[in-house]
C-alpha positions as CSV (number, residue, x, y, z in Angstrom):
1,M,3.6,-59.5,2.7
2,R,7.2,-58.1,3.8
3,R,7.1,-54.9,6.1
4,N,10.1,-53.8,8.0
5,G,11.9,-56.7,7.2
6,M,9.2,-59.1,8.7
7,I,6.7,-61.2,7.0
8,Q,3.0,-60.7,8.0
9,R,0.1,-63.0,6.9
10,Q,-2.4,-61.9,5.4
11,G,-6.1,-61.7,6.2
12,P,-9.0,-62.8,4.4
13,G,-9.8,-60.4,1.2
14,S,-6.3,-58.9,1.5
15,E,-5.1,-59.8,-1.5
16,R,-8.3,-59.0,-3.7
17,Q,-7.7,-55.5,-1.6
18,D,-3.9,-55.0,-2.9
19,E,-5.1,-56.0,-6.8
20,R,-7.3,-52.6,-5.9
21,G,-5.3,-50.7,-4.5
22,A,-2.8,-51.4,-7.2
23,R,-5.0,-50.5,-9.7
24,H,-5.6,-47.2,-8.3
25,V,-1.9,-46.2,-8.3
26,L,-1.5,-47.0,-11.6
27,A,-4.5,-45.0,-12.7
28,G,-3.9,-42.5,-10.9
29,A,0.2,-42.4,-11.9
30,A,-1.0,-42.8,-15.8
31,M,-3.0,-39.5,-15.4
32,A,-0.5,-37.5,-13.7
33,I,1.6,-38.7,-16.4
34,A,-0.8,-37.8,-18.4
35,T,-1.8,-34.3,-17.4
36,L,1.9,-33.3,-17.8
37,F,2.0,-34.4,-21.0
38,L,-0.8,-32.2,-22.0
39,C,0.4,-29.4,-19.7
40,G,4.3,-29.5,-21.5
41,H,2.3,-30.1,-24.9
42,A,-1.1,-27.8,-24.8
43,W,-0.5,-26.3,-28.0
44,A,-0.8,-30.5,-29.6
45,Q,-4.7,-29.6,-28.6
46,C,-4.5,-26.9,-30.5
47,K,-5.1,-25.8,-34.3
48,V,-2.6,-22.4,-33.7
49,R,0.3,-23.3,-31.7
50,A,0.4,-20.5,-28.7
51,E,3.4,-22.3,-26.5
52,P,6.5,-20.7,-27.2
53,Y,9.5,-22.2,-28.2
54,P,12.7,-22.5,-26.3
55,A,14.3,-18.8,-26.5
56,W,17.3,-18.2,-28.5
57,P,20.2,-17.7,-26.5
58,E,21.5,-13.4,-25.6
59,P,23.3,-11.3,-27.8
60,T,27.3,-11.5,-27.6
61,I,28.8,-8.2,-26.7
62,V,31.8,-7.5,-28.6
63,S,34.5,-5.9,-25.9
64,T,37.0,-4.4,-28.2
65,L,37.5,-2.3,-31.7
66,S,40.3,-1.2,-33.0
67,V,40.2,1.8,-35.4
68,D,40.1,0.3,-38.5
69,Q,37.4,-2.4,-37.3
70,A,35.5,0.5,-36.2
71,K,36.1,2.0,-39.4
72,Q,35.1,-0.9,-41.7
73,I,31.9,-1.5,-39.3
74,V,30.7,2.0,-40.7
75,A,30.8,2.0,-43.9
76,E,29.2,-1.2,-43.9
77,R,26.0,-0.3,-41.9
78,T,25.9,3.3,-43.6
79,G,25.4,1.6,-47.0
80,L,22.6,0.7,-48.6
81,Q,20.8,-2.2,-47.5
82,T,19.7,-4.0,-50.5
83,K,20.9,-7.9,-49.9
84,W,18.0,-9.8,-48.4
85,Y,19.4,-12.1,-45.3
86,G,16.0,-12.8,-44.0
87,P,14.5,-16.3,-45.1
88,T,13.7,-18.0,-48.0
89,S,11.9,-20.5,-47.4
90,G,9.0,-21.6,-45.0
91,P,5.7,-22.6,-44.4
92,K,2.6,-21.7,-46.7
93,A,-0.3,-19.5,-45.0
94,T,-3.4,-20.9,-44.6
95,T,-5.6,-19.7,-46.6
96,E,-8.9,-20.2,-44.4
97,P,-10.5,-16.9,-42.6
98,V,-7.8,-15.0,-40.1
99,T,-8.0,-12.2,-37.9
100,I,-4.8,-11.1,-36.4
101,A,-4.8,-8.1,-33.3
102,W,-2.4,-5.5,-33.5
103,V,-3.0,-3.6,-29.8
104,A,-0.3,-0.6,-29.5
105,D,-0.5,3.1,-28.7
106,Q,-1.9,4.5,-31.9
107,G,-0.8,8.0,-31.2
108,Y,3.2,6.7,-30.7
109,A,5.1,7.5,-34.4
110,T,7.2,4.1,-33.7
111,Y,4.4,2.0,-33.3
112,I,2.1,3.6,-36.2
113,G,4.9,2.6,-38.3
114,W,5.4,-1.2,-37.0
115,G,1.8,-1.1,-37.1
116,N,1.4,-0.3,-40.5
117,G,3.8,-3.5,-41.6
118,V,1.6,-5.8,-39.7
119,R,-1.2,-4.4,-41.6
120,D,0.2,-4.3,-45.0
121,A,1.6,-8.1,-44.5
122,A,-2.4,-9.2,-43.4
123,K,-3.7,-7.6,-46.4
124,A,-1.3,-9.2,-48.7
125,L,-2.6,-12.7,-47.3
126,G,-6.4,-11.5,-47.4
127,W,-6.5,-11.6,-43.2
128,K,-8.7,-9.5,-41.5
129,F,-6.7,-6.6,-39.3
130,L,-7.8,-4.9,-36.7
131,S,-6.7,-2.4,-34.4
132,F,-6.6,-1.9,-30.5
133,N,-5.4,1.5,-29.1
134,T,-3.9,1.2,-25.9
135,R,-3.9,4.5,-25.5
136,G,0.1,4.8,-24.2
137,T,-0.5,3.3,-20.5
138,V,-1.3,0.0,-18.8
139,S,-4.3,0.2,-18.2
140,G,-4.8,1.0,-21.2
141,Q,-3.0,-1.7,-22.6
142,L,-4.8,-4.7,-20.0
143,A,-8.1,-3.4,-21.7
144,A,-7.2,-3.1,-25.3
145,L,-5.4,-7.3,-25.1
146,D,-9.2,-8.0,-23.3
147,Q,-10.5,-6.4,-26.2
148,A,-9.0,-8.4,-28.8
149,L,-9.3,-11.5,-27.0
150,A,-13.0,-11.0,-26.8
151,A,-13.0,-10.3,-30.4
152,N,-11.8,-13.8,-30.4
153,V,-8.9,-12.6,-32.8
154,M,-6.4,-16.1,-33.4
155,A,-3.8,-14.0,-33.4
156,I,-2.2,-11.2,-31.4
157,I,0.3,-9.0,-32.1
158,T,2.2,-6.0,-29.5
159,P,4.8,-3.7,-28.8
160,A,3.3,-3.3,-25.3
161,D,5.8,-4.5,-22.3
162,A,5.2,-8.1,-22.1
163,N,6.4,-8.3,-18.1
164,A,3.3,-6.1,-17.4
165,L,0.2,-7.6,-19.0
166,Q,1.0,-11.5,-18.4
167,K,-2.7,-12.2,-16.8
168,P,-4.0,-11.4,-20.6
169,I,-0.9,-13.1,-22.4
170,Q,-1.1,-15.9,-20.4
171,E,-4.8,-16.7,-21.2
172,A,-4.3,-16.0,-24.9
173,V,-1.9,-18.6,-24.9
174,K,-4.2,-21.0,-22.6
175,R,-7.3,-19.8,-25.7
176,C,-4.5,-21.3,-28.3
177,I,-4.1,-17.3,-29.7
178,P,-0.3,-16.8,-30.2
179,V,1.2,-13.7,-29.2
180,V,4.1,-11.6,-30.8
181,G,6.0,-9.0,-29.2
182,I,7.6,-6.2,-30.8
183,H,10.1,-5.2,-28.7
184,A,7.9,-6.7,-26.1
185,T,11.4,-7.4,-24.2
186,A,14.8,-7.6,-24.2
187,F,15.9,-10.0,-26.8
188,P,15.0,-11.0,-30.0
189,G,13.1,-14.4,-29.9
190,P,10.6,-16.8,-28.6
191,S,10.0,-15.7,-24.7
192,P,8.9,-19.0,-23.0
193,T,8.7,-17.1,-19.2
194,L,6.7,-14.2,-20.9
195,G,4.6,-16.4,-22.8
196,L,5.9,-14.4,-26.4
197,Y,5.9,-17.0,-29.4
198,D,8.3,-14.6,-30.9
199,N,9.7,-11.2,-29.9
200,I,10.3,-8.7,-33.0
201,A,13.8,-6.6,-32.2
202,S,17.2,-5.7,-33.7
203,S,20.4,-6.9,-31.8
204,A,21.2,-5.1,-28.6
205,A,24.3,-6.3,-28.8
206,E,24.7,-4.7,-32.3
207,I,23.5,-1.5,-31.7
208,G,25.6,-0.4,-29.1
209,E,28.6,-2.1,-31.1
210,S,27.3,0.4,-34.1
211,Q,27.3,2.8,-32.2
212,A,30.6,2.7,-30.3
213,A,32.1,2.1,-33.8
214,Y,30.9,5.3,-35.1
215,V,32.3,7.3,-32.3
216,I,35.9,5.8,-32.7
217,A,35.8,5.8,-36.3
218,M,35.0,9.2,-36.6
219,S,37.4,10.7,-33.8
220,N,39.7,8.1,-34.7
221,G,39.9,6.5,-31.6
222,T,40.5,9.9,-29.7
223,A,36.8,10.4,-28.4
224,R,36.1,11.3,-24.8
225,D,32.5,9.8,-24.0
226,I,29.2,10.1,-22.1
227,H,26.3,7.7,-22.1
228,M,23.3,8.4,-21.5
229,V,20.8,6.0,-20.1
230,D,17.6,4.8,-17.5
231,T,19.3,1.8,-15.8
232,S,15.7,1.1,-14.6
233,F,15.3,-0.9,-18.0
234,A,17.5,-4.2,-18.3
235,I,17.6,-3.5,-22.1
236,A,19.1,-0.2,-21.3
237,R,21.7,-1.6,-19.0
238,F,22.4,-4.2,-22.0
239,K,22.5,-1.3,-24.8
240,A,24.6,0.9,-22.5
241,K,27.2,-1.8,-21.9
242,A,27.7,-2.5,-25.4
243,A,27.8,0.6,-26.8
244,T,30.5,1.8,-23.4
245,E,32.9,-1.2,-23.6
246,P,34.7,-0.7,-26.4
247,I,35.0,2.7,-25.8
248,K,36.3,2.3,-22.5
249,N,39.1,-0.4,-23.8
250,C,39.6,2.1,-26.8
251,A,43.6,3.3,-26.4
252,G,43.4,6.7,-27.2
253,C,39.6,7.3,-25.7
254,K,38.4,8.4,-22.7
255,F,34.6,7.2,-21.5
256,L,34.1,10.3,-18.9
257,D,30.8,9.1,-17.5
258,M,27.4,7.2,-17.4
259,V,24.9,9.1,-16.5
260,N,21.7,7.8,-15.6
261,V,18.3,10.1,-16.4
262,P,14.6,8.3,-16.2
263,I,12.9,8.4,-19.6
264,S,9.8,9.5,-17.7
265,D,11.6,12.6,-16.4
266,L,13.1,13.9,-19.5
267,A,11.9,17.1,-19.5
268,Q,12.9,18.1,-16.1
269,R,16.0,16.3,-15.7
270,V,18.3,16.4,-18.7
271,G,18.4,20.3,-19.0
272,P,20.1,20.2,-15.8
273,A,22.2,16.6,-16.2
274,T,23.4,18.2,-19.6
275,S,24.5,21.4,-17.7
276,G,26.3,19.5,-15.2
277,L,28.2,17.6,-17.6
278,L,29.4,20.9,-18.9
279,A,30.4,22.3,-15.8
280,R,32.7,18.7,-15.8
281,F,34.0,17.9,-18.8
282,G,33.9,21.5,-20.7
283,D,32.3,21.5,-24.6
284,S,33.8,19.1,-26.3
285,W,33.0,15.4,-26.2
286,W,30.9,12.5,-27.4
287,M,27.7,11.3,-26.1
288,T,25.8,7.8,-26.6
289,T,22.8,6.7,-25.8
290,C,19.8,4.4,-25.7
291,C,17.2,6.2,-26.5
292,D,17.0,8.9,-28.9
293,D,14.6,10.5,-26.5
294,Y,16.8,12.2,-24.6
295,Y,18.7,14.3,-27.1
296,P,15.4,17.2,-28.0
297,Y,16.5,17.8,-24.4
298,V,20.5,17.7,-25.0
299,A,20.6,19.8,-27.8
300,A,18.3,22.4,-26.5
301,T,20.8,23.0,-23.2
302,L,24.0,22.6,-25.8
303,R,21.9,25.7,-28.3
304,A,21.4,27.7,-24.9
305,A,24.7,27.4,-23.3
306,G,26.3,28.7,-27.0
307,V,28.3,25.2,-27.6
308,P,29.2,25.3,-31.5
309,T,27.4,22.5,-32.9
310,D,30.5,20.6,-33.9
311,K,31.8,20.4,-30.2
312,V,29.3,18.0,-29.1
313,Q,28.6,15.3,-31.2
314,L,25.4,12.9,-29.9
315,V,25.0,9.3,-31.4
316,G,22.0,8.0,-30.3
317,A,19.6,5.0,-31.0
318,D,15.9,4.2,-32.1
319,A,15.5,7.1,-34.3
320,P,12.4,8.6,-33.6
321,P,10.9,11.3,-36.7
322,A,12.5,14.1,-34.1
323,T,15.7,12.3,-34.8
324,Y,15.9,13.4,-38.6
325,E,15.2,17.2,-37.8
326,L,18.5,17.0,-35.4
327,I,20.7,15.2,-37.6
328,R,19.9,17.5,-41.4
329,K,19.6,20.3,-39.2
330,G,23.0,19.5,-37.8
331,E,21.7,19.9,-34.4
332,Y,24.2,18.2,-32.1
333,E,23.4,14.7,-33.2
334,V,25.4,13.5,-35.9
335,A,24.1,9.1,-36.2
336,S,21.9,6.9,-34.9
337,V,20.9,3.1,-35.2
338,P,17.2,3.0,-35.9
339,E,14.9,0.0,-36.0
340,P,13.4,-0.8,-38.8
341,S,9.4,0.5,-39.2
342,T,7.1,-1.8,-41.2
343,L,9.5,-4.5,-42.2
344,F,9.0,-5.6,-38.0
345,G,5.5,-5.6,-38.9
346,Y,6.3,-8.2,-41.7
347,E,8.1,-10.3,-39.4
348,A,5.9,-10.5,-37.0
349,V,3.0,-11.8,-39.2
350,D,5.6,-14.4,-40.4
351,A,6.0,-15.1,-37.1
352,I,2.2,-16.1,-37.2
353,V,2.5,-18.2,-40.2
354,H,4.8,-20.4,-38.4
355,A,2.5,-20.6,-35.7
356,M,-0.5,-21.6,-37.6
357,A,2.1,-24.4,-39.1
358,G,3.4,-25.6,-35.7
359,Q,6.7,-24.7,-36.7
360,P,9.4,-22.5,-34.7
361,P,9.5,-18.5,-36.0
362,A,12.2,-17.9,-38.7
363,K,15.9,-17.3,-36.6
364,W,17.6,-14.0,-38.0
365,V,17.6,-10.7,-37.2
366,Q,18.0,-7.9,-39.8
367,P,21.4,-5.9,-39.8
368,T,21.7,-3.0,-38.2
369,F,21.7,0.6,-40.0
370,I,23.3,3.7,-39.0
371,R,21.5,6.9,-40.0
372,T,23.7,10.4,-40.8
373,K,23.5,12.9,-42.8
374,A,24.8,11.6,-45.5
375,N,22.5,8.9,-45.8
376,I,19.6,10.5,-44.2
377,D,17.0,10.1,-47.1
378,Q,18.1,7.0,-47.7
379,E,16.2,3.4,-47.0
380,G,12.8,5.5,-46.0
381,G,14.8,8.3,-44.4
382,K,12.6,10.3,-46.9
383,N,9.8,9.9,-44.5
384,N,11.7,9.9,-41.1
385,E,11.6,5.8,-41.2
386,F,13.7,3.4,-42.1
387,V,12.9,0.8,-44.4
388,P,15.4,-1.2,-45.6
389,S,15.5,-1.6,-49.5
390,N,16.0,-5.3,-49.8
391,N,12.2,-5.8,-50.6
392,F,11.5,-7.5,-47.9
393,A,7.9,-7.4,-48.0
394,C,8.2,-9.7,-52.0
395,H,10.2,-12.1,-50.0
396,Y,7.7,-12.8,-47.6
397,Q,5.3,-13.0,-49.7
398,N,6.8,-15.6,-52.0
399,I,6.9,-17.6,-49.1
400,W,3.8,-17.2,-47.6
401,K,1.8,-17.7,-51.1
402,G,4.4,-20.5,-52.4
403,T,5.5,-18.3,-55.2
404,N,8.9,-17.1,-57.1
405,N,8.3,-13.4,-58.0
406,P,11.6,-12.1,-58.8
407,C,12.3,-9.8,-56.1
């Protein structure tokens, strides 16, 4: 045997020892390879795939918009959304009994709309729908997820922040239970790092672009804009960049300031911040934001200061029910970019159907819609929500059931 360039004699029985050692090495290597394979493809041991597919690319921010481009965007995105841009084919839903869990704060209006979509889609498939109330706290979210796991559900859908819930989410994935988020993280699509089979969300880049387009178009390229944001959230920072870059690069516009106000401290901080803006910039400007939650407080401060409602114009995002009242009454807010309501629930159930078939979720994102006073009662607006008129439920049910009903 050669060691360190030298040839040494082998004692009696050494060949058998070397042979046994080699077998042990080979067996260990085989076990290591098998372990790596199983860890990397744990879903292969499950009837349902819970391991997420690779993440989609992040949305791309548009940094410049001409006035004409902005006006075209506004014309398109304030119109009826009758066209279906979603999937037209996909796996059929299983006909076996299925129980899915909706884990959310049942007192928050936006989540109620999404949950209604999940419930309606599950009912259309004959699935059992269980709802677990998180009560709006992280401890409540953890407890509700543990309850869902104890109920032996086959899939979990939640709008709770996935970053704070990694222990139960990863436990679900290990138990072959796919977890689908609705706004559970910043961007749409699978999130392997967070254990989300899919995350249903609008394009944050397109939301910001829609806000910027409205400001540029309606001011004819002369807006003075302020953006209010909570910079502790990555998605809010991303939206802020998407909403402000085109305005900063608009030749006749002027970007005045980025104002950071924590969402957790709205009642105490928004009023003084708004008063400060009036003192610095006067009473003629536009405002964009990540989140419409600021605007009831902004509007109250403007009203108290006697600012005319046509002088300061607010353009929001998300559009909870309070937003509809501000726009209807002309209380400073002139437009918002809402999130779909029940559609998101159907999208989430479709992701579960794909998981049960071992297929990646459908890769598409609903185009954004700009809510204004002119279209306030359209596309679900009568009920203070955004429900596209593209018959999404019919399209999904045709795929899931293998039917061809006219939509």
